[in-house]
N, C-alpha and C positions, 0 to 999 in steps of 0.2 A: 542634483540632480536626475533626471524622473526615466527608468528604463521601460519605453515602448515596446508590449509586442503586437503583433499581427492577431487576427483574429482567430481563435483556432477552437476546437472540440477535443474534450478528451474522447476516446475511444474506446468501448464497453468491452470489448475483448482482453486491449491493453491495462484498463480498471482490474479489471477480476483476477489476472493473470502477476500484474502488482502487491496488489493488496493481496492476495493468497499468500502468493511466496515471502510476501513478508510476515503474513502473521505465524506460516511455517516458520521460520526463520525464528523466530520472535519466541514461539512455544513449543521449540521442536522437543522438549523434555519430557512434557507425556505421553510423546511416544514410545517413552523408556519402557510405559507400563504394562504396557505390550507384548513388546521385546521383549520383556524382562518372561511373562508369562508363556511365551513363546519357546523362550529357550529352558523353563523351568520345566514345562511340559515334556518334553521326550527326557531328560533327567529325570522324574518322578516315574515316567512309562518306562525306561531301562532298569530301572532300580528295585522294582515292583512295588513301591511302595502304591500309588496309581494307576491304572490299567488301565484307563482310559483316551484316548486321544483329542475330546471335546475341549480341552482347557487349551489344545494347540490351537484347534478352530477358533476359539471366544476369544486369543490376546489377536489373530489373523483379521478376525471378523472385524472386533474393537477396535484397534490399527485404521483400519481401512475405513469405518464408520466415523472417526475421529478429523481424519482428511475429510472425509466426504463432507463434512455438519460443516466446515470451514468453507468449502466449495461453493458448498449450493447459500450459504451467506451472502457472500460475494457476489453468487450471480444473482440470487434474489435482488436484492440492492439494486444492478443496473433495471431490473422488471418495474420496482417500486415507482409510483406514479410522484410520490411529492422526492425521490430522488431525480426524476428526472433532470430536473434541473442541470445535476453537476458533470452533464455530456450532453449539455447548448455550447454555441458560439459564444464565445466570450473575449475580449481584447482584455490588457494588464496593462495598466503604469503603477510603478513598485519603484516607492522612494525611502525614504530611513523613517516615514512617517505610518506609509498604511500600503499597503496595497489595494488598490484603487480596481473593480471590476466593471469594466463596459460591458454593455448588453448592445449599447448604439451612443451617439454620440451626450444625447440629453438623459437616462437612464445606466445606473449600476447601484452597485453596493460596494461599501470598504470593507476589510476586511484588517478588524488592528496585528501586529506584529504580535502582540500579546498570547493571539491565537494559534499561533505557532507553535506548537513544541519544539521542531527539529527539522533541520535539512541537511541533504546532503547530494552530494554530484554525483552523478550515473558516470561510468566508464563511460561512455557515449557523448559527456559532456552535457546531459540533460541535467535539469535543475528538479527536485522532488520535496515539494514543504510537505510537511507532516504535520495536520490539525487534530484526527484523533484515530483511532483505529479505522480502517477503511476508510480515512478521509483524507483526501490531501489535494494539492497543488502540484502539479506533471507540469513542467515547461520544459517543453523536447528545442535541442537546440535551434532548430528552422523556426521555432517562432519571432526569437528575435532577429534584430535586423539589421545588425553589424555585431563583429568582434567586440567593439567597444562595450558594447551595451549588454554582455554574453560576462565580459570582465566588470562591469558594473555593478550589476548582479549579484556575483560572485561577494565582490567588498562589502553589499550590503550586508549582505548573511553574515558573513564574518564580522562586521562592527556590530552584529546584531548578537553577534557568539552561538548563532548556532548552525556553522560551518565547522 
């Protein structure tokens, strides 16, 4: 059985938000360092060990810079010419052997299942297939032709042990 989707494109704003939030959720523990510095600063200040507020400001700015770094990375990915293809309109044919990406009836490419690291079904019944950091395939529920196609997609992902 083949799941065929309508032709659709990934929105740049949606890409930035999805990639950024997933990266921050995955590496949130790095924000503990600036948080610890921000907690340690006032403690050192009030105990008289270190009477300077720069440590607090440094921790706050460090946390903001970490968050800004990742947001800028994903924003820049949408502006680069070599990534422009990620935001073009494609139709997909998904079966248990491969994911066929179709530009039109004659042109397209193939994504093998072994390049997909994981998959998840989002709360709004969208499917998200992770390829690498910042690279994923997002299938909103409105691109499927029927409920049967959505269930078939979920079954394929379960059989591939991705869900």
